[in-house]
C-alpha positions as CSV (number, residue, x, y, z in Angstrom):
1,M,-44.6,58.3,-23.9
2,S,-43.8,54.9,-25.3
3,Y,-41.5,52.8,-23.2
4,R,-39.2,50.1,-24.7
5,I,-38.7,46.8,-22.8
6,L,-35.8,44.5,-23.6
7,V,-36.5,40.8,-23.5
8,P,-33.1,39.1,-23.9
9,Q,-34.4,35.5,-24.0
10,A,-37.8,34.2,-25.1
11,I,-40.6,34.3,-22.5
12,A,-44.2,33.0,-22.5
13,S,-46.5,34.8,-24.9
14,E,-48.7,35.8,-21.9
15,G,-45.9,38.1,-20.6
16,V,-45.4,39.7,-24.0
17,A,-49.1,40.2,-24.4
18,Y,-49.3,41.8,-21.0
19,L,-46.8,44.5,-21.9
20,E,-48.1,45.1,-25.5
21,E,-51.7,45.5,-24.3
22,R,-50.5,48.3,-22.0
23,G,-48.7,50.1,-24.8
24,Y,-45.1,49.0,-24.3
25,E,-42.7,48.2,-27.2
26,V,-41.2,44.8,-26.6
27,V,-37.6,44.5,-28.0
28,N,-36.4,41.0,-28.6
29,G,-32.7,40.7,-27.7
30,S,-30.0,39.7,-30.1
31,G,-28.5,37.3,-27.6
32,A,-28.0,36.6,-23.9
33,A,-24.3,37.3,-23.5
34,E,-23.1,40.5,-21.7
35,E,-22.0,42.1,-24.9
36,D,-25.4,41.5,-26.5
37,L,-27.2,43.1,-23.6
38,I,-24.9,46.1,-23.6
39,R,-25.7,46.7,-27.2
40,D,-29.5,46.0,-26.9
41,V,-30.2,47.9,-23.7
42,V,-29.0,51.4,-24.8
43,D,-32.5,52.9,-25.4
44,C,-34.6,50.6,-23.2
45,D,-36.5,51.5,-20.1
46,G,-36.8,48.0,-18.6
47,I,-35.5,44.5,-18.9
48,L,-37.6,41.4,-18.4
49,L,-34.9,39.0,-17.5
50,R,-34.4,35.3,-17.4
51,T,-30.9,33.9,-17.0
52,A,-28.8,36.4,-18.9
53,P,-26.1,38.2,-16.9
54,V,-27.0,41.8,-16.0
55,T,-23.6,43.2,-14.9
56,R,-22.6,46.7,-14.0
57,A,-21.5,47.3,-17.6
58,V,-25.0,46.3,-18.8
59,L,-26.7,48.6,-16.2
60,E,-24.4,51.5,-17.1
61,A,-25.2,51.1,-20.8
62,G,-28.9,51.4,-20.1
63,K,-29.0,55.2,-19.8
64,Q,-32.8,55.1,-19.6
65,L,-33.1,52.0,-17.6
66,K,-35.4,52.1,-14.6
67,I,-36.2,48.4,-13.8
68,V,-34.8,44.9,-14.2
69,A,-37.7,42.5,-13.6
70,R,-36.5,38.9,-13.0
71,H,-38.5,36.1,-14.5
72,G,-38.7,33.9,-11.4
73,A,-37.6,33.9,-7.8
74,G,-33.8,34.0,-8.1
75,Y,-31.8,37.1,-8.9
76,N,-28.1,36.1,-8.5
77,N,-27.5,37.0,-12.2
78,V,-28.1,40.7,-11.5
79,D,-25.5,43.1,-10.0
80,L,-27.6,44.4,-7.2
81,K,-25.0,46.8,-5.8
82,A,-24.6,48.5,-9.2
83,A,-28.4,48.7,-9.7
84,E,-28.7,50.3,-6.2
85,E,-26.1,52.9,-7.0
86,L,-27.6,53.7,-10.4
87,G,-31.1,54.0,-9.0
88,I,-32.5,51.0,-10.9
89,W,-35.1,48.8,-9.4
90,V,-34.6,45.1,-9.4
91,T,-37.6,42.9,-8.8
92,N,-38.5,39.2,-8.9
93,A,-41.6,37.1,-9.0
94,P,-41.2,35.3,-5.7
95,D,-44.4,33.3,-5.5
96,S,-44.6,32.4,-9.2
97,T,-42.6,29.1,-8.8
98,T,-43.8,28.0,-5.4
99,K,-46.5,25.4,-6.3
100,T,-44.7,24.1,-9.4
101,V,-41.4,23.6,-7.7
102,G,-43.1,22.1,-4.7
103,E,-44.7,19.5,-6.9
104,F,-41.4,18.8,-8.6
105,V,-39.5,18.3,-5.4
106,L,-42.1,15.8,-4.2
107,G,-41.5,13.9,-7.4
108,A,-37.8,14.1,-6.9
109,L,-38.0,12.7,-3.4
110,L,-40.1,9.8,-4.7
111,A,-37.9,9.2,-7.7
112,S,-34.8,9.0,-5.5
113,A,-36.5,6.8,-2.9
114,K,-38.0,4.4,-5.5
115,R,-34.9,4.5,-7.8
116,T,-37.1,5.0,-10.8
117,F,-34.4,6.8,-12.9
118,L,-32.0,3.9,-12.4
119,M,-34.6,1.3,-13.2
120,N,-35.5,3.1,-16.4
121,K,-31.9,3.2,-17.5
122,K,-31.4,-0.5,-16.7
123,M,-34.5,-1.5,-18.5
124,A,-33.2,0.3,-21.6
125,E,-30.0,-1.7,-21.2
126,G,-32.1,-5.0,-21.2
127,E,-31.7,-5.6,-17.4
128,F,-35.3,-6.1,-16.4
129,F,-34.5,-8.0,-13.2
130,Y,-31.9,-5.5,-12.0
131,K,-34.6,-4.4,-9.6
132,N,-34.3,-7.7,-7.6
133,N,-31.0,-6.6,-5.9
134,H,-31.6,-2.8,-6.0
135,K,-34.7,-2.1,-4.1
136,G,-36.1,1.3,-3.2
137,V,-37.4,2.5,0.2
138,D,-40.7,3.7,1.5
139,V,-40.9,7.3,2.7
140,R,-43.9,7.0,5.0
141,G,-42.9,7.9,8.5
142,R,-39.4,8.9,7.5
143,T,-37.9,12.3,8.3
144,L,-37.6,15.1,5.8
145,S,-35.2,17.9,6.6
146,V,-36.0,21.1,4.8
147,I,-33.0,23.4,4.6
148,G,-34.4,26.9,4.0
149,F,-38.0,27.3,5.2
150,G,-39.3,30.0,2.8
151,R,-42.1,29.8,0.4
152,I,-40.9,26.7,-1.5
153,G,-39.5,25.0,1.5
154,R,-42.8,25.3,3.3
155,E,-44.7,24.1,0.3
156,V,-42.5,21.0,0.1
157,A,-42.9,20.4,3.8
158,E,-46.7,20.7,3.6
159,K,-47.0,18.3,0.7
160,A,-44.6,15.7,2.2
161,H,-46.4,15.7,5.5
162,A,-50.0,15.7,4.1
163,A,-49.5,13.4,1.2
164,L,-46.6,11.1,2.3
165,D,-47.0,11.1,6.1
166,M,-43.4,12.3,6.6
167,K,-42.0,13.9,9.7
168,I,-40.7,17.4,9.0
169,L,-37.6,19.1,10.4
170,A,-36.9,22.7,9.3
171,Y,-33.8,24.8,9.4
172,D,-34.0,28.5,8.7
173,P,-32.1,31.2,10.7
174,Y,-34.9,33.7,10.0
175,A,-37.9,31.5,10.9
176,K,-39.7,32.0,14.2
177,P,-41.1,29.0,16.1
178,E,-44.5,30.7,16.3
179,S,-44.7,31.0,12.6
180,C,-43.9,27.3,12.1
181,P,-46.7,24.9,11.2
182,E,-47.5,22.4,13.9
183,Y,-46.3,19.4,11.9
184,A,-42.8,20.9,11.5
185,R,-40.0,21.2,14.1
186,L,-37.4,24.0,13.8
187,V,-34.0,22.6,14.5
188,D,-30.4,23.7,14.2
189,W,-28.1,23.1,11.2
190,E,-26.4,20.0,12.6
191,T,-29.7,18.4,13.7
192,A,-31.2,18.9,10.3
193,F,-28.4,17.1,8.5
194,R,-27.9,14.4,11.2
195,E,-31.5,13.3,11.6
196,G,-32.9,13.7,8.0
197,D,-33.6,10.5,6.0
198,F,-34.1,12.9,3.1
199,V,-32.5,16.4,3.1
200,T,-33.9,18.9,0.6
201,L,-32.2,22.2,-0.1
202,H,-34.1,25.4,-0.5
203,M,-31.5,28.1,0.0
204,P,-30.9,31.0,-2.4
205,L,-27.4,31.6,-3.7
206,T,-25.7,34.6,-2.0
207,A,-22.2,36.0,-1.9
208,D,-21.7,34.2,1.4
209,N,-23.0,30.7,0.9
210,R,-21.2,29.4,-2.3
211,G,-20.0,25.9,-1.6
212,F,-21.6,26.1,1.9
213,I,-22.8,22.5,2.0
214,G,-19.8,20.3,1.8
215,A,-17.8,17.5,3.4
216,R,-18.8,18.4,7.0
217,E,-22.5,18.3,6.2
218,F,-22.3,15.0,4.2
219,A,-20.3,13.4,7.0
220,M,-23.1,14.3,9.4
221,M,-25.8,12.6,7.3
222,K,-27.0,9.0,7.7
223,P,-25.4,6.5,5.2
224,T,-29.0,5.8,4.2
225,A,-29.9,9.4,3.6
226,H,-30.9,11.0,0.2
227,F,-29.8,14.5,-0.7
228,I,-32.1,16.6,-2.9
229,N,-31.1,19.9,-4.5
230,C,-33.6,21.7,-6.7
231,A,-32.5,25.2,-5.6
232,R,-29.0,26.4,-6.7
233,G,-26.1,24.1,-7.6
234,E,-23.4,26.6,-6.5
235,V,-24.5,26.3,-2.8
236,V,-23.1,22.8,-2.8
237,D,-19.4,21.8,-2.8
238,E,-19.8,19.4,-5.7
239,P,-16.5,17.5,-5.4
240,A,-17.4,16.8,-1.7
241,L,-20.9,15.5,-2.8
242,V,-19.3,13.2,-5.4
243,E,-17.0,11.8,-2.7
244,A,-19.8,11.3,-0.3
245,L,-21.8,9.4,-2.9
246,K,-18.8,7.3,-4.0
247,T,-17.8,6.3,-0.5
248,G,-21.3,5.6,0.7
249,Q,-21.4,8.4,3.2
250,I,-24.8,9.1,1.8
251,A,-27.1,6.8,-0.2
252,A,-28.3,8.9,-3.1
253,A,-28.9,12.3,-4.6
254,F,-31.4,13.9,-6.8
255,L,-30.1,17.1,-8.5
256,D,-32.0,19.5,-10.7
257,V,-29.1,22.0,-10.5
258,L,-25.4,21.8,-10.8
259,T,-22.4,24.1,-10.3
260,E,-21.8,24.3,-14.0
261,E,-24.8,24.2,-16.4
262,P,-24.8,22.4,-18.8
263,P,-22.4,20.0,-17.2
264,K,-19.2,18.8,-19.0
265,P,-19.5,15.2,-20.2
266,D,-16.9,14.1,-17.7
267,N,-18.8,15.3,-14.7
268,P,-18.9,12.2,-12.5
269,L,-22.4,12.9,-11.3
270,L,-23.6,12.1,-14.8
271,H,-22.3,8.5,-14.5
272,M,-23.2,7.4,-11.0
273,D,-26.0,4.9,-10.4
274,N,-27.0,6.6,-7.1
275,V,-27.6,10.0,-8.7
276,S,-30.7,11.2,-10.5
277,L,-30.2,14.3,-12.7
278,T,-32.6,16.7,-14.4
279,P,-31.7,19.8,-16.5
280,H,-32.7,22.7,-14.1
281,M,-36.4,22.2,-15.0
282,A,-38.2,22.3,-11.6
283,S,-40.3,25.3,-12.8
284,N,-40.5,24.3,-16.4
285,T,-44.2,23.9,-16.9
286,E,-46.5,25.8,-19.2
287,E,-48.4,27.3,-16.3
288,C,-45.4,28.4,-14.3
289,M,-43.7,30.0,-17.3
290,A,-46.8,32.0,-18.0
291,L,-47.1,33.1,-14.4
292,M,-43.4,34.1,-14.2
293,A,-43.6,36.1,-17.3
294,T,-46.8,38.0,-16.4
295,Q,-45.7,38.7,-12.8
296,A,-42.3,40.1,-14.0
297,A,-44.2,42.2,-16.6
298,S,-46.5,43.5,-14.0
299,Q,-43.6,44.9,-12.0
300,I,-42.3,46.7,-15.0
301,H,-45.7,48.2,-15.5
302,R,-45.9,49.3,-11.9
303,V,-42.5,51.0,-11.9
304,L,-43.0,52.7,-15.3
305,S,-46.4,53.9,-14.1
306,G,-44.7,55.7,-11.2
307,E,-45.4,53.2,-8.5
308,K,-43.2,51.1,-6.3
309,P,-42.9,47.4,-7.2
310,D,-44.6,44.7,-5.2
311,W,-41.5,42.6,-4.9
312,P,-38.3,44.7,-4.8
313,V,-35.0,42.9,-4.1
314,N,-33.1,46.2,-3.8
315,H,-34.0,49.7,-2.6
316,P,-32.5,52.3,-4.9
317,E,-32.9,56.0,-4.5
318,W,-35.8,56.7,-6.9
319,T,-33.9,59.3,-8.8
320,R,-34.2,58.1,-12.4
321,M,-37.9,58.3,-12.9
322,A,-38.6,61.1,-15.4
C-alpha cells in the first residue's frame, strides 16, 4: 500500500529523501493557509508540518489522516483536542533544535550584553565613536535566570556556565532538585526575575500562559537586566515589555520571536536602541533543518508502519489504523 504524505511548506531535502526511500509519495502543498490544507489533505495519510495551521477543519478533511508530525519542538499550531478525538497522532521532534537553539541563545546573550547590533547600526549611519558613550557589559560572574528548564533551557545553562562562567538560576515547576545540575540553583518565579542579570525565556506556548510575562515580572527585574526571548513571542505581554524598555525598568532585550510575525512596521520594538531583533531564526541552520525534517519523517514512518511514535504530544485512541 502506498501512503501519501502532505508537506505544506518546503522542508530540507533530507526529510523528503527519507520518506521517498521508504516508498511514500510526497505531496507538495499548494499553500499554507487553512483552506489550502483542507483541499490538499483529502487523500493523504500523514502531514509533515512546519508552521501551517492544522485546525479541526483540516483534520476532519483528512479522512485517511493518521499522523501530523511537527517539524521542530513546538506544536501550538495543531488542534490537539481535535486530533485526540479523531484518533490522529500528533508528534514533534523535541531534541532536534536543542543544540542549535542553545548556541543561538548564547550568541543572543552576548550580542545584547556587548550591544553589537546597535553598534553595527550606528557604524552604518557613520557614527563610529558612538561606542564611547554606549558601552556594553561583561557577563562573567553575572547571574543568568533560565525560565523553563527543559532541554533547551538546560543546554543554555550548561553553555553559559561552562563557557562564560555565569551563575545559573533555574525556574521550572516540573523540575526536581535532584535532577538539577550542581551549577544551577532551582528558585521560585519571583527570585528568578528579581535576581537575574540576564533572564532567558524557554517556556512553550500553552492555552494558559499567553501574555504570562508582563508588567509585574518586568517591575521585579533589575534596571540593569537584559531580557532574552528565543522561545514564543505570545508568552510575553508585548506592550508591557515596550513600556519597561522605554522607562528603563529593564536595560535591554534580545527578541527572536514576537507576538505578531512578521511585525507591522510601526511596532515600537523595531525602533528602539535597547532592543535587538532577529526574524524567528534560532533554529535556522542547515544542520538543524535537516535534523528536524528527518526526525519528523521518522515519526510518520513509525506510525504508518504500525508502531507508536517516539515523541507523541497527544494520546489518541488508535482507532484509525487500517
